[in-house]
Biopython code that builds the backbone (N, CA, C, O; Angstrom):
import numpy as np
from Bio.PDB.StructureBuilder import StructureBuilder

atoms = [
    (1, "ALA", "N", (103.720, 112.654, 67.949)),
    (1, "ALA", "CA", (104.240, 113.466, 69.044)),
    (1, "ALA", "C", (103.853, 112.841, 70.373)),
    (1, "ALA", "O", (102.733, 112.356, 70.538)),
    (2, "GLU", "N", (104.778, 112.853, 71.314)),
    (2, "GLU", "CA", (104.548, 112.279, 72.630)),
    (2, "GLU", "C", (103.689, 113.232, 73.468)),
    (2, "GLU", "O", (103.899, 114.445, 73.447)),
    (3, "VAL", "N", (102.736, 112.684, 74.194)),
    (3, "VAL", "CA", (101.850, 113.474, 75.042)),
    (3, "VAL", "C", (102.474, 113.554, 76.429)),
    (3, "VAL", "O", (102.857, 112.530, 76.994)),
    (4, "SER", "N", (102.581, 114.763, 76.984)),
    (4, "SER", "CA", (103.158, 114.917, 78.320)),
    (4, "SER", "C", (102.167, 114.438, 79.374)),
    (4, "SER", "O", (100.960, 114.401, 79.138)),
    (5, "ALA", "N", (102.697, 114.070, 80.539)),
    (5, "ALA", "CA", (101.857, 113.620, 81.643)),
    (5, "ALA", "C", (100.892, 114.727, 82.065)),
    (5, "ALA", "O", (99.745, 114.448, 82.414)),
    (6, "GLU", "N", (101.352, 115.987, 82.035)),
    (6, "GLU", "CA", (100.494, 117.115, 82.419)),
    (6, "GLU", "C", (99.332, 117.294, 81.460)),
    (6, "GLU", "O", (98.200, 117.512, 81.893)),
    (7, "SER", "N", (99.598, 117.203, 80.151)),
    (7, "SER", "CA", (98.507, 117.383, 79.191)),
    (7, "SER", "C", (97.551, 116.193, 79.228)),
    (7, "SER", "O", (96.347, 116.359, 79.035)),
    (8, "GLU", "N", (98.083, 114.990, 79.475)),
    (8, "GLU", "CA", (97.217, 113.821, 79.617)),
    (8, "GLU", "C", (96.316, 113.979, 80.839)),
    (8, "GLU", "O", (95.123, 113.679, 80.778)),
    (9, "LEU", "N", (96.888, 114.451, 81.953)),
    (9, "LEU", "CA", (96.107, 114.665, 83.168)),
    (9, "LEU", "C", (95.039, 115.727, 82.927)),
    (9, "LEU", "O", (93.896, 115.568, 83.354)),
    (10, "GLY", "N", (95.407, 116.804, 82.248)),
    (10, "GLY", "CA", (94.438, 117.853, 81.920)),
    (10, "GLY", "C", (93.285, 117.314, 81.086)),
    (10, "GLY", "O", (92.128, 117.671, 81.310)),
    (11, "ALA", "N", (93.602, 116.458, 80.129)),
    (11, "ALA", "CA", (92.564, 115.857, 79.292)),
    (11, "ALA", "C", (91.640, 114.958, 80.124)),
    (11, "ALA", "O", (90.426, 114.949, 79.921)),
    (12, "LEU", "N", (92.221, 114.214, 81.049)),
    (12, "LEU", "CA", (91.409, 113.333, 81.904)),
    (12, "LEU", "C", (90.518, 114.136, 82.842)),
    (12, "LEU", "O", (89.368, 113.765, 83.077)),
    (13, "VAL", "N", (91.045, 115.240, 83.381)),
    (13, "VAL", "CA", (90.236, 116.110, 84.245)),
    (13, "VAL", "C", (89.062, 116.680, 83.441)),
    (13, "VAL", "O", (87.933, 116.714, 83.931)),
    (14, "GLY", "N", (89.328, 117.125, 82.214)),
    (14, "GLY", "CA", (88.256, 117.638, 81.362)),
    (14, "GLY", "C", (87.226, 116.574, 81.041)),
    (14, "GLY", "O", (86.024, 116.841, 81.069)),
    (15, "MET", "N", (87.683, 115.380, 80.739)),
    (15, "MET", "CA", (86.781, 114.263, 80.441)),
    (15, "MET", "C", (85.929, 113.925, 81.662)),
    (15, "MET", "O", (84.725, 113.701, 81.540)),
    (16, "ARG", "N", (86.552, 113.890, 82.834)),
    (16, "ARG", "CA", (85.843, 113.604, 84.081)),
    (16, "ARG", "C", (84.743, 114.640, 84.310)),
    (16, "ARG", "O", (83.613, 114.290, 84.650)),
    (17, "ARG", "N", (85.082, 115.921, 84.121)),
    (17, "ARG", "CA", (84.112, 116.998, 84.320)),
    (17, "ARG", "C", (82.956, 116.867, 83.319)),
    (17, "ARG", "O", (81.797, 117.065, 83.681)),
    (18, "ARG", "N", (83.268, 116.539, 82.079)),
    (18, "ARG", "CA", (82.242, 116.411, 81.044)),
    (18, "ARG", "C", (81.326, 115.224, 81.317)),
    (18, "ARG", "O", (80.109, 115.333, 81.168)),
    (19, "ILE", "N", (81.899, 114.100, 81.713)),
    (19, "ILE", "CA", (81.113, 112.875, 81.894)),
    (19, "ILE", "C", (80.387, 112.849, 83.237)),
    (19, "ILE", "O", (79.214, 112.481, 83.299)),
    (20, "LEU", "N", (81.077, 113.238, 84.314)),
    (20, "LEU", "CA", (80.499, 113.140, 85.656)),
    (20, "LEU", "C", (79.855, 114.432, 86.143)),
    (20, "LEU", "O", (79.158, 114.435, 87.157)),
    (21, "GLY", "N", (80.082, 115.521, 85.431)),
    (21, "GLY", "CA", (79.490, 116.796, 85.802)),
    (21, "GLY", "C", (80.442, 117.639, 86.628)),
    (21, "GLY", "O", (81.329, 117.105, 87.294)),
    (22, "PRO", "N", (80.266, 118.952, 86.590)),
    (22, "PRO", "CA", (81.185, 119.871, 87.261)),
    (22, "PRO", "C", (81.027, 119.917, 88.777)),
    (22, "PRO", "O", (81.916, 120.420, 89.463)),
    (23, "ASN", "N", (79.940, 119.415, 89.311)),
    (23, "ASN", "CA", (79.713, 119.489, 90.758)),
    (23, "ASN", "C", (80.428, 118.407, 91.552)),
    (23, "ASN", "O", (80.515, 118.495, 92.777)),
    (24, "LEU", "N", (80.939, 117.388, 90.869)),
    (24, "LEU", "CA", (81.690, 116.338, 91.555)),
    (24, "LEU", "C", (83.140, 116.800, 91.650)),
    (24, "LEU", "O", (83.904, 116.695, 90.691)),
    (25, "SER", "N", (83.500, 117.308, 92.814)),
    (25, "SER", "CA", (84.812, 117.945, 92.960)),
    (25, "SER", "C", (85.927, 116.923, 93.123)),
    (25, "SER", "O", (85.695, 115.762, 93.459)),
    (26, "LEU", "N", (87.138, 117.390, 92.876)),
    (26, "LEU", "CA", (88.349, 116.613, 93.137)),
    (26, "LEU", "C", (88.858, 117.002, 94.523)),
    (26, "LEU", "O", (88.557, 118.090, 95.016)),
    (27, "LEU", "N", (89.623, 116.118, 95.145)),
    (27, "LEU", "CA", (90.087, 116.386, 96.503)),
    (27, "LEU", "C", (91.260, 117.356, 96.581)),
    (27, "LEU", "O", (91.489, 117.953, 97.634)),
    (28, "TYR", "N", (91.999, 117.524, 95.509)),
    (28, "TYR", "CA", (93.218, 118.319, 95.571)),
    (28, "TYR", "C", (93.261, 119.330, 94.437)),
    (28, "TYR", "O", (92.667, 119.112, 93.381)),
    (29, "ASN", "N", (93.974, 120.450, 94.659)),
    (29, "ASN", "CA", (94.147, 121.457, 93.607)),
    (29, "ASN", "C", (94.878, 120.865, 92.412)),
    (29, "ASN", "O", (94.542, 121.161, 91.265)),
    (30, "GLU", "N", (95.871, 120.033, 92.675)),
    (30, "GLU", "CA", (96.575, 119.320, 91.613)),
    (30, "GLU", "C", (96.102, 117.873, 91.646)),
    (30, "GLU", "O", (96.523, 117.111, 92.516)),
    (31, "PRO", "N", (95.241, 117.482, 90.721)),
    (31, "PRO", "CA", (94.662, 116.133, 90.741)),
    (31, "PRO", "C", (95.732, 115.038, 90.714)),
    (31, "PRO", "O", (96.793, 115.202, 90.112)),
    (32, "ILE", "N", (95.437, 113.949, 91.361)),
    (32, "ILE", "CA", (96.330, 112.794, 91.401)),
    (32, "ILE", "C", (95.719, 111.712, 90.515)),
    (32, "ILE", "O", (94.574, 111.310, 90.719)),
    (33, "HIS", "N", (96.481, 111.246, 89.536)),
    (33, "HIS", "CA", (96.019, 110.205, 88.615)),
    (33, "HIS", "C", (96.481, 108.852, 89.162)),
    (33, "HIS", "O", (97.609, 108.422, 88.922)),
    (34, "LEU", "N", (95.598, 108.203, 89.892)),
    (34, "LEU", "CA", (95.929, 106.921, 90.514)),
    (34, "LEU", "C", (95.746, 105.781, 89.522)),
    (34, "LEU", "O", (94.834, 105.797, 88.694)),
    (35, "VAL", "N", (96.633, 104.790, 89.622)),
    (35, "VAL", "CA", (96.524, 103.637, 88.729)),
    (35, "VAL", "C", (96.404, 102.316, 89.483)),
    (35, "VAL", "O", (95.977, 101.315, 88.907)),
    (36, "ARG", "N", (96.774, 102.298, 90.764)),
    (36, "ARG", "CA", (96.613, 101.066, 91.547)),
    (36, "ARG", "C", (96.789, 101.374, 93.026)),
    (36, "ARG", "O", (97.187, 102.472, 93.414)),
    (37, "GLY", "N", (96.483, 100.380, 93.828)),
    (37, "GLY", "CA", (96.683, 100.473, 95.266)),
    (37, "GLY", "C", (97.147, 99.140, 95.796)),
    (37, "GLY", "O", (96.864, 98.094, 95.211)),
    (38, "SER", "N", (97.861, 99.176, 96.907)),
    (38, "SER", "CA", (98.326, 97.949, 97.547)),
    (38, "SER", "C", (98.467, 98.227, 99.038)),
    (38, "SER", "O", (99.158, 99.159, 99.449)),
    (39, "GLY", "N", (97.800, 97.401, 99.838)),
    (39, "GLY", "CA", (97.848, 97.616, 101.278)),
    (39, "GLY", "C", (97.309, 98.992, 101.623)),
    (39, "GLY", "O", (96.174, 99.318, 101.275)),
    (40, "CYS", "N", (98.105, 99.799, 102.301)),
    (40, "CYS", "CA", (97.657, 101.132, 102.714)),
    (40, "CYS", "C", (98.136, 102.223, 101.769)),
    (40, "CYS", "O", (98.059, 103.404, 102.106)),
    (41, "TYR", "N", (98.629, 101.849, 100.592)),
    (41, "TYR", "CA", (99.187, 102.831, 99.661)),
    (41, "TYR", "C", (98.413, 102.896, 98.353)),
    (41, "TYR", "O", (97.874, 101.899, 97.872)),
    (42, "LEU", "N", (98.377, 104.107, 97.790)),
    (42, "LEU", "CA", (97.899, 104.363, 96.441)),
    (42, "LEU", "C", (99.125, 104.693, 95.600)),
    (42, "LEU", "O", (100.108, 105.218, 96.122)),
    (43, "VAL", "N", (99.080, 104.392, 94.306)),
    (43, "VAL", "CA", (100.220, 104.635, 93.427)),
    (43, "VAL", "C", (99.736, 105.391, 92.199)),
    (43, "VAL", "O", (98.719, 105.037, 91.603)),
    (44, "ASP", "N", (100.481, 106.451, 91.820)),
    (44, "ASP", "CA", (100.080, 107.238, 90.656)),
    (44, "ASP", "C", (100.819, 106.781, 89.394)),
    (44, "ASP", "O", (101.597, 105.827, 89.427)),
    (45, "ARG", "N", (100.564, 107.475, 88.286)),
    (45, "ARG", "CA", (101.147, 107.106, 86.989)),
    (45, "ARG", "C", (102.668, 107.144, 86.982)),
    (45, "ARG", "O", (103.305, 106.431, 86.207)),
    (46, "GLN", "N", (103.251, 107.968, 87.836)),
    (46, "GLN", "CA", (104.708, 108.073, 87.888)),
    (46, "GLN", "C", (105.308, 107.143, 88.945)),
    (46, "GLN", "O", (106.488, 107.255, 89.276)),
    (47, "ASN", "N", (104.501, 106.237, 89.468)),
    (47, "ASN", "CA", (104.916, 105.276, 90.493)),
    (47, "ASN", "C", (105.174, 105.910, 91.859)),
    (47, "ASN", "O", (105.854, 105.313, 92.694)),
    (48, "LYS", "N", (104.649, 107.096, 92.096)),
    (48, "LYS", "CA", (104.770, 107.737, 93.397)),
    (48, "LYS", "C", (103.722, 107.140, 94.330)),
    (48, "LYS", "O", (102.552, 107.019, 93.967)),
    (49, "ARG", "N", (104.151, 106.770, 95.529)),
    (49, "ARG", "CA", (103.238, 106.169, 96.504)),
    (49, "ARG", "C", (102.680, 107.231, 97.447)),
    (49, "ARG", "O", (103.378, 108.167, 97.838)),
    (50, "TYR", "N", (101.408, 107.065, 97.802)),
    (50, "TYR", "CA", (100.719, 107.948, 98.748)),
    (50, "TYR", "C", (100.124, 107.080, 99.850)),
    (50, "TYR", "O", (99.499, 106.059, 99.565)),
    (51, "LEU", "N", (100.311, 107.474, 101.095)),
    (51, "LEU", "CA", (99.663, 106.789, 102.200)),
    (51, "LEU", "C", (98.178, 107.135, 102.151)),
    (51, "LEU", "O", (97.822, 108.313, 102.175)),
    (52, "ASP", "N", (97.321, 106.147, 102.082)),
    (52, "ASP", "CA", (95.881, 106.367, 101.960)),
    (52, "ASP", "C", (95.232, 106.258, 103.334)),
    (52, "ASP", "O", (95.134, 105.172, 103.906)),
    (53, "ALA", "N", (94.791, 107.395, 103.850)),
    (53, "ALA", "CA", (94.087, 107.415, 105.128)),
    (53, "ALA", "C", (92.625, 107.809, 104.935)),
    (53, "ALA", "O", (91.963, 108.229, 105.884)),
    (54, "VAL", "N", (92.118, 107.673, 103.703)),
    (54, "VAL", "CA", (90.767, 108.124, 103.381)),
    (54, "VAL", "C", (89.835, 106.985, 102.987)),
    (54, "VAL", "O", (88.723, 106.896, 103.506)),
    (55, "ASN", "N", (90.260, 106.123, 102.090)),
    (55, "ASN", "CA", (89.386, 105.127, 101.466)),
    (55, "ASN", "C", (89.423, 103.771, 102.160)),
    (55, "ASN", "O", (90.327, 102.993, 101.855)),
    (56, "ASN", "N", (88.561, 103.445, 103.020)),
    (56, "ASN", "CA", (88.419, 102.103, 103.606)),
    (56, "ASN", "C", (89.725, 101.410, 103.979)),
    (56, "ASN", "O", (89.701, 100.238, 104.357)),
    (57, "VAL", "N", (90.845, 102.083, 103.886)),
    (57, "VAL", "CA", (92.129, 101.441, 104.157)),
    (57, "VAL", "C", (92.243, 100.973, 105.611)),
    (57, "VAL", "O", (92.772, 99.887, 105.850)),
    (58, "PRO", "N", (91.768, 101.749, 106.590)),
    (58, "PRO", "CA", (91.867, 101.251, 107.962)),
    (58, "PRO", "C", (91.128, 99.930, 108.158)),
    (58, "PRO", "O", (91.410, 99.193, 109.103)),
    (59, "VAL", "N", (90.189, 99.634, 107.272)),
    (59, "VAL", "CA", (89.397, 98.418, 107.406)),
    (59, "VAL", "C", (90.004, 97.255, 106.622)),
    (59, "VAL", "O", (90.241, 96.187, 107.186)),
    (60, "VAL", "N", (90.258, 97.452, 105.325)),
    (60, "VAL", "CA", (90.684, 96.323, 104.493)),
    (60, "VAL", "C", (91.923, 96.547, 103.650)),
    (60, "VAL", "O", (92.554, 95.571, 103.245)),
    (61, "GLY", "N", (92.298, 97.771, 103.368)),
    (61, "GLY", "CA", (93.442, 98.028, 102.490)),
    (61, "GLY", "C", (93.072, 97.845, 101.033)),
    (61, "GLY", "O", (91.940, 97.496, 100.701)),
    (62, "HIS", "N", (94.046, 98.087, 100.169)),
    (62, "HIS", "CA", (93.850, 97.933, 98.729)),
    (62, "HIS", "C", (94.407, 96.593, 98.282)),
    (62, "HIS", "O", (95.423, 96.127, 98.797)),
    (63, "SER", "N", (93.743, 95.987, 97.335)),
    (63, "SER", "CA", (94.204, 94.744, 96.696)),
    (63, "SER", "C", (94.373, 93.591, 97.684)),
    (63, "SER", "O", (95.256, 92.752, 97.503)),
    (64, "GLU", "N", (93.561, 93.538, 98.699)),
    (64, "GLU", "CA", (93.608, 92.443, 99.676)),
    (64, "GLU", "C", (92.960, 91.219, 99.035)),
    (64, "GLU", "O", (91.762, 91.247, 98.755)),
    (65, "PRO", "N", (93.713, 90.150, 98.793)),
    (65, "PRO", "CA", (93.179, 88.992, 98.062)),
    (65, "PRO", "C", (91.928, 88.374, 98.691)),
    (65, "PRO", "O", (91.006, 87.996, 97.969)),
    (66, "ARG", "N", (91.879, 88.265, 100.017)),
    (66, "ARG", "CA", (90.694, 87.658, 100.653)),
    (66, "ARG", "C", (89.453, 88.511, 100.445)),
    (66, "ARG", "O", (88.362, 87.987, 100.222)),
    (67, "VAL", "N", (89.621, 89.826, 100.519)),
    (67, "VAL", "CA", (88.484, 90.725, 100.308)),
    (67, "VAL", "C", (88.048, 90.679, 98.851)),
    (67, "VAL", "O", (86.852, 90.610, 98.566)),
    (68, "ALA", "N", (89.001, 90.717, 97.926)),
    (68, "ALA", "CA", (88.673, 90.665, 96.503)),
    (68, "ALA", "C", (87.916, 89.381, 96.163)),
    (68, "ALA", "O", (86.948, 89.411, 95.402)),
    (69, "GLU", "N", (88.351, 88.268, 96.719)),
    (69, "GLU", "CA", (87.669, 86.990, 96.465)),
    (69, "GLU", "C", (86.263, 86.990, 97.060)),
    (69, "GLU", "O", (85.318, 86.530, 96.420)),
    (70, "ALA", "N", (86.121, 87.509, 98.295)),
    (70, "ALA", "CA", (84.799, 87.558, 98.929)),
    (70, "ALA", "C", (83.846, 88.454, 98.144)),
    (70, "ALA", "O", (82.682, 88.100, 97.952)),
    (71, "VAL", "N", (84.324, 89.606, 97.690)),
    (71, "VAL", "CA", (83.488, 90.508, 96.896)),
    (71, "VAL", "C", (83.119, 89.858, 95.567)),
    (71, "VAL", "O", (81.973, 89.946, 95.125)),
    (72, "SER", "N", (84.084, 89.209, 94.937)),
    (72, "SER", "CA", (83.829, 88.532, 93.672)),
    (72, "SER", "C", (82.774, 87.439, 93.845)),
    (72, "SER", "O", (81.855, 87.323, 93.034)),
    (73, "GLU", "N", (82.909, 86.655, 94.884)),
    (73, "GLU", "CA", (81.935, 85.586, 95.154)),
    (73, "GLU", "C", (80.553, 86.179, 95.403)),
    (73, "GLU", "O", (79.556, 85.665, 94.894)),
    (74, "ALA", "N", (80.489, 87.251, 96.179)),
    (74, "ALA", "CA", (79.204, 87.887, 96.451)),
    (74, "ALA", "C", (78.566, 88.403, 95.165)),
    (74, "ALA", "O", (77.357, 88.268, 94.977)),
    (75, "MET", "N", (79.363, 88.989, 94.285)),
    (75, "MET", "CA", (78.839, 89.512, 93.025)),
    (75, "MET", "C", (78.370, 88.387, 92.103)),
    (75, "MET", "O", (77.405, 88.555, 91.357)),
    (76, "ARG", "N", (79.051, 87.240, 92.154)),
    (76, "ARG", "CA", (78.628, 86.102, 91.327)),
    (76, "ARG", "C", (77.326, 85.501, 91.849)),
    (76, "ARG", "O", (76.555, 84.922, 91.084)),
    (77, "THR", "N", (77.083, 85.638, 93.143)),
    (77, "THR", "CA", (75.916, 85.021, 93.762)),
    (77, "THR", "C", (74.673, 85.891, 93.655)),
    (77, "THR", "O", (73.644, 85.467, 93.128)),
    (78, "LEU", "N", (74.784, 87.123, 94.167)),
    (78, "LEU", "CA", (73.623, 88.008, 94.215)),
    (78, "LEU", "C", (74.117, 89.411, 94.523)),
    (78, "LEU", "O", (74.845, 89.611, 95.496)),
    (79, "ASN", "N", (73.731, 90.382, 93.711)),
    (79, "ASN", "CA", (74.207, 91.747, 93.878)),
    (79, "ASN", "C", (73.048, 92.648, 94.282)),
    (79, "ASN", "O", (72.398, 93.257, 93.432)),
    (80, "THR", "N", (72.794, 92.727, 95.579)),
    (80, "THR", "CA", (71.725, 93.587, 96.099)),
    (80, "THR", "C", (72.265, 94.346, 97.306)),
    (80, "THR", "O", (73.392, 94.123, 97.749)),
    (81, "ASN", "N", (71.446, 95.237, 97.817)),
    (81, "ASN", "CA", (71.812, 95.915, 99.055)),
    (81, "ASN", "C", (71.116, 95.226, 100.227)),
    (81, "ASN", "O", (70.486, 94.183, 100.049)),
    (82, "ILE", "N", (71.226, 95.798, 101.413)),
    (82, "ILE", "CA", (70.684, 95.115, 102.596)),
    (82, "ILE", "C", (69.222, 95.457, 102.877)),
    (82, "ILE", "O", (68.733, 95.213, 103.980)),
    (83, "ARG", "N", (68.534, 96.008, 101.911)),
    (83, "ARG", "CA", (67.098, 96.258, 102.074)),
    (83, "ARG", "C", (66.274, 94.987, 101.892)),
    (83, "ARG", "O", (65.062, 94.986, 102.111)),
    (84, "TYR", "N", (66.939, 93.909, 101.492)),
    (84, "TYR", "CA", (66.289, 92.616, 101.342)),
    (84, "TYR", "C", (66.831, 91.684, 102.417)),
    (84, "TYR", "O", (67.887, 91.944, 102.994)),
    (85, "ILE", "N", (66.116, 90.607, 102.686)),
    (85, "ILE", "CA", (66.581, 89.617, 103.653)),
    (85, "ILE", "C", (67.610, 88.727, 102.980)),
    (85, "ILE", "O", (67.326, 88.074, 101.977)),
    (86, "ARG", "N", (68.815, 88.710, 103.549)),
    (86, "ARG", "CA", (69.886, 87.846, 103.038)),
    (86, "ARG", "C", (70.645, 87.275, 104.223)),
    (86, "ARG", "O", (71.104, 88.012, 105.096)),
    (87, "GLU", "N", (70.770, 85.968, 104.246)),
    (87, "GLU", "CA", (71.465, 85.313, 105.349)),
    (87, "GLU", "C", (72.938, 85.678, 105.422)),
    (87, "GLU", "O", (73.490, 85.801, 106.515)),
    (88, "ASP", "N", (73.588, 85.855, 104.262)),
    (88, "ASP", "CA", (75.010, 86.155, 104.302)),
    (88, "ASP", "C", (75.287, 87.498, 104.976)),
    (88, "ASP", "O", (76.279, 87.630, 105.694)),
    (89, "TYR", "N", (74.432, 88.490, 104.758)),
    (89, "TYR", "CA", (74.605, 89.778, 105.436)),
    (89, "TYR", "C", (74.392, 89.632, 106.936)),
    (89, "TYR", "O", (75.130, 90.205, 107.737)),
    (90, "LEU", "N", (73.377, 88.858, 107.306)),
    (90, "LEU", "CA", (73.099, 88.659, 108.721)),
    (90, "LEU", "C", (74.234, 87.905, 109.406)),
    (90, "LEU", "O", (74.626, 88.253, 110.520)),
    (91, "ASP", "N", (74.762, 86.878, 108.751)),
    (91, "ASP", "CA", (75.900, 86.131, 109.302)),
    (91, "ASP", "C", (77.105, 87.045, 109.494)),
    (91, "ASP", "O", (77.759, 87.014, 110.537)),
    (92, "TYR", "N", (77.390, 87.856, 108.482)),
    (92, "TYR", "CA", (78.520, 88.778, 108.564)),
    (92, "TYR", "C", (78.322, 89.779, 109.707)),
    (92, "TYR", "O", (79.249, 90.041, 110.473)),
    (93, "ALA", "N", (77.109, 90.335, 109.818)),
    (93, "ALA", "CA", (76.834, 91.317, 110.868)),
    (93, "ALA", "C", (77.007, 90.695, 112.247)),
    (93, "ALA", "O", (77.551, 91.335, 113.147)),
    (94, "GLU", "N", (76.555, 89.464, 112.425)),
    (94, "GLU", "CA", (76.733, 88.783, 113.720)),
    (94, "GLU", "C", (78.207, 88.586, 114.047)),
    (94, "GLU", "O", (78.639, 88.832, 115.173)),
    (95, "GLU", "N", (78.979, 88.141, 113.055)),
    (95, "GLU", "CA", (80.418, 87.955, 113.271)),
    (95, "GLU", "C", (81.097, 89.274, 113.621)),
    (95, "GLU", "O", (81.952, 89.323, 114.506)),
    (96, "LEU", "N", (80.722, 90.326, 112.935)),
    (96, "LEU", "CA", (81.315, 91.634, 113.184)),
    (96, "LEU", "C", (80.943, 92.148, 114.576)),
    (96, "LEU", "O", (81.799, 92.637, 115.314)),
    (97, "LEU", "N", (79.678, 92.035, 114.923)),
    (97, "LEU", "CA", (79.239, 92.508, 116.235)),
    (97, "LEU", "C", (79.895, 91.738, 117.377)),
    (97, "LEU", "O", (80.101, 92.287, 118.460)),
    (98, "ALA", "N", (80.217, 90.490, 117.143)),
    (98, "ALA", "CA", (80.878, 89.684, 118.187)),
    (98, "ALA", "C", (82.269, 90.232, 118.512)),
    (98, "ALA", "O", (82.802, 89.942, 119.583)),
    (99, "LEU", "N", (82.858, 91.005, 117.624)),
    (99, "LEU", "CA", (84.168, 91.598, 117.853)),
    (99, "LEU", "C", (84.110, 92.892, 118.657)),
    (99, "LEU", "O", (85.136, 93.355, 119.157)),
    (100, "PHE", "N", (82.917, 93.483, 118.786)),
    (100, "PHE", "CA", (82.782, 94.756, 119.472)),
    (100, "PHE", "C", (82.905, 94.574, 120.980)),
    (100, "PHE", "O", (82.558, 93.518, 121.508)),
    (101, "PRO", "N", (83.396, 95.593, 121.673)),
    (101, "PRO", "CA", (83.461, 95.514, 123.125)),
    (101, "PRO", "C", (82.051, 95.467, 123.722)),
    (101, "PRO", "O", (81.090, 95.944, 123.118)),
    (102, "ALA", "N", (81.950, 94.893, 124.899)),
    (102, "ALA", "CA", (80.661, 94.847, 125.599)),
    (102, "ALA", "C", (80.152, 96.265, 125.802)),
    (102, "ALA", "O", (80.939, 97.183, 126.029)),
    (103, "GLY", "N", (78.850, 96.445, 125.723)),
    (103, "GLY", "CA", (78.259, 97.755, 125.940)),
    (103, "GLY", "C", (77.911, 98.490, 124.661)),
    (103, "GLY", "O", (77.050, 99.369, 124.673)),
    (104, "LEU", "N", (78.560, 98.150, 123.560)),
    (104, "LEU", "CA", (78.175, 98.754, 122.290)),
    (104, "LEU", "C", (76.953, 98.029, 121.764)),
    (104, "LEU", "O", (76.860, 96.806, 121.870)),
    (105, "ASP", "N", (76.028, 98.764, 121.205)),
    (105, "ASP", "CA", (74.786, 98.174, 120.747)),
    (105, "ASP", "C", (74.424, 98.765, 119.401)),
    (105, "ASP", "O", (74.727, 99.928, 119.133)),
    (106, "THR", "N", (73.779, 97.981, 118.553)),
    (106, "THR", "CA", (73.334, 98.480, 117.260)),
    (106, "THR", "C", (71.998, 99.142, 117.410)),
    (106, "THR", "O", (71.439, 99.635, 116.431)),
]
sb = StructureBuilder()
sb.init_structure("model")
sb.init_model(0)
sb.init_chain("A")
sb.init_seg("    ")
for serial, (resi, resn, name, xyz) in enumerate(atoms, 1):
    if name == "N":
        sb.init_residue(resn, " ", resi, " ")
    sb.init_atom(name, np.array(xyz, "f"), 0.0, 1.0, " ", f" {name:<3s}", serial, name[0])
structure = sb.get_structure()
């Protein structure tokens, strides 16, 4: 028997609640089952596109090849946070700060 999209979504919502716990809420009354993103859009199982104004899209977008490669390279090299001294983080921060208007300070 073929499983309907609604029953599949219901099963995924139940699985999410069981695995991640009931306190991690969903953003919408009718959950959106996303399968990919491209640029500023998210795409669901039925190929419906949504303009994404929530997830880092104003900064990098989804599926940006340069960002994916940079993240991949960083993960292959060293996967830590910025609580340690790392030159690559410092270099990136300097480059980013150079783009800020005069008068802004960290």
